[in-house]
C-alpha positions in Angstrom: -22.9 -5.3 -6.1 -19.4 -3.8 -6.7 -18.7 -0.3 -5.5 -15.5 1.5 -6.5 -13.4 4.0 -4.6 -11.1 5.8 -7.1 -8.7 8.6 -7.6 -5.9 9.3 -10.0 -3.5 6.9 -8.2 -5.6 4.1 -7.0 -8.8 2.1 -7.3 -10.5 -0.2 -4.8 -13.3 -2.5 -5.9 -15.6 -3.5 -3.0 -17.4 -6.6 -4.2 -20.2 -7.6 -1.8 -22.1 -9.8 -4.3 -21.3 -12.9 -2.2 -22.4 -11.6 1.2 -21.2 -12.3 3.9 -17.9 -12.5 2.0 -16.5 -9.1 0.9 -13.8 -9.2 -1.8 -11.8 -6.0 -2.1 -9.4 -5.6 -5.0 -6.7 -3.0 -4.6 -5.0 -1.5 -7.7 -2.3 1.2 -7.7 -0.8 3.4 -5.0 -3.2 4.0 -2.1 -3.9 7.7 -1.2 -5.0 9.2 2.0 -8.4 10.1 0.5 -9.1 6.6 -0.6 -7.9 5.2 2.7 -10.3 7.5 4.6 -13.2 6.7 2.2 -12.5 2.9 2.6 -12.6 3.1 6.4 -15.8 5.1 6.3 -17.3 2.5 4.0 -15.9 -0.3 6.2 -17.3 1.3 9.4 -20.8 1.6 7.9 -20.7 -2.0 6.6 -19.5 -3.3 10.0 -22.2 -1.3 11.8 -24.9 -2.9 9.6 -23.5 -6.4 10.2 -23.3 -5.7 14.0 -26.9 -4.5 14.0 -28.0 -7.7 12.1 -25.8 -9.9 14.3 -23.9 -11.2 11.3 -20.3 -12.0 10.8 -18.3 -11.0 7.7 -15.3 -12.5 6.0 -12.9 -10.3 4.0 -10.7 -11.3 1.1 -8.3 -8.5 0.3 -6.6 -8.9 -3.1 -3.4 -6.9 -3.0 -1.7 -8.4 -6.1 -2.0 -5.2 -8.1 -1.5 -2.8 -5.2 1.6 -0.8 -4.7 3.2 -0.4 -1.3 1.8 2.8 0.2 3.9 5.7 1.4 4.6 6.4 5.0 1.7 8.9 5.5 -0.8 6.3 4.2 0.7 3.5 6.4 0.3 5.8 9.4 -3.3 6.6 8.5 -4.0 2.8 8.2 -2.6 2.3 11.7 -4.7 5.2 13.0 -7.9 3.9 11.4 -7.2 0.3 12.5 -7.0 1.3 16.2 -10.8 2.1 16.1 -11.8 -0.2 13.3 -15.4 -1.5 14.0 -15.0 -4.3 11.5 -12.9 -6.2 14.0 -16.0 -6.9 16.0 -17.8 -8.7 13.1 -15.0 -10.2 11.0 -14.6 -13.9 11.1 -11.4 -14.0 9.1 -9.3 -11.8 6.8 -7.6 -13.4 3.8 -4.9 -11.4 2.2 -4.0 -12.3 -1.4 -0.4 -11.3 -1.9 0.6 -12.9 -5.2 4.2 -13.9 -5.0 4.5 -14.0 -1.2 8.3 -13.9 -1.2 8.6 -10.2 -2.0 5.7 -8.9 0.1 5.4 -11.2 3.0 7.8 -9.6 5.5 6.4 -6.0 5.3 2.9 -7.1 5.1 3.0 -9.4 8.2 4.7 -6.7 10.2 1.9 -4.3 9.3 -1.0 -6.6 9.8 0.4 -7.8 13.2 -0.2 -4.2 14.4 -3.8 -4.3 13.4 -5.0 -7.1 15.7 -7.5 -6.7 18.5 -11.2 -6.5 19.1 -13.3 -8.7 21.3 -13.2 -11.5 18.8 -9.8 -11.3 16.9 -10.2 -12.4 13.3 -8.1 -15.1 11.8 -5.5 -14.0 9.3 -4.5 -16.0 6.2 -2.0 -15.1 3.6 -2.5 -16.7 0.2 -1.1 -16.4 -3.3 -4.3 -16.4 -5.4 -7.8 -15.2 -5.2 -9.0 -18.8 -5.9 -6.9 -20.0 -2.9 -8.5 -17.2 -0.8 -12.0 -18.2 -1.8 -11.2 -21.8 -0.9 -10.0 -20.7 2.6 -13.1 -18.4 2.9 -15.4 -21.3 2.2 -13.6 -23.5 4.7 -13.9 -20.8 7.4 -17.6 -20.3 6.7 -18.3 -24.0 7.0 -16.2 -24.2 10.2 -18.3 -21.3 11.7 -21.5 -23.1 10.6 -22.4 -20.2 8.2 -23.8 -21.3 4.9 -21.6 -20.2 2.0 -22.9 -17.8 -0.6 -24.3 -19.3 -3.8 -22.0 -18.9 -6.8 -18.8 -18.2 -4.9 -16.4 -20.8 -6.3 -12.6 -20.8 -6.3 -12.1 -21.1 -10.0 -14.9 -18.9 -11.2 -14.4 -15.5 -9.6 -13.6 -12.7 -12.0 -11.5 -10.0 -10.4 -12.7 -6.5 -11.1 -10.2 -4.4 -13.0 -9.8 -0.6 -12.6 -9.0 -0.1 -16.3 -12.4 -1.7 -17.2 -14.5 0.1 -14.6 -17.0 2.8 -15.6 
């Protein structure tokens, strides 16, 4: 199942068809409303995983995202300080596209988001296919069976301009 969070500036596809792997695809300039809705969704998903004693793995595709403004970055920091998903996340894999132009700011931002009782591993990759490969390796390392049908070269990234 793929859920969409959208407004006039941004769209976020939340693809949970390959549970326990969540693939989020970010498109456009993130707004405060979308950020708040994303964290509400994330908290509910993490609470369900915690209750089921499951771990999750998150692939965040930022290749079509625009760098958010200062108010949104501040809100991300505020949400991340009480982010329940840190308790159930095995790893976060951030797909940045061309790492040379995004790496510095991204790493500084993500370093601020660490914590939780079981800090998740963080990986920065250039493509979704590479992210899926890392995700499958992490699942095998944690002795979690990988989801059927999740293969590096086969994943079709959701597109905002094609969403209903």
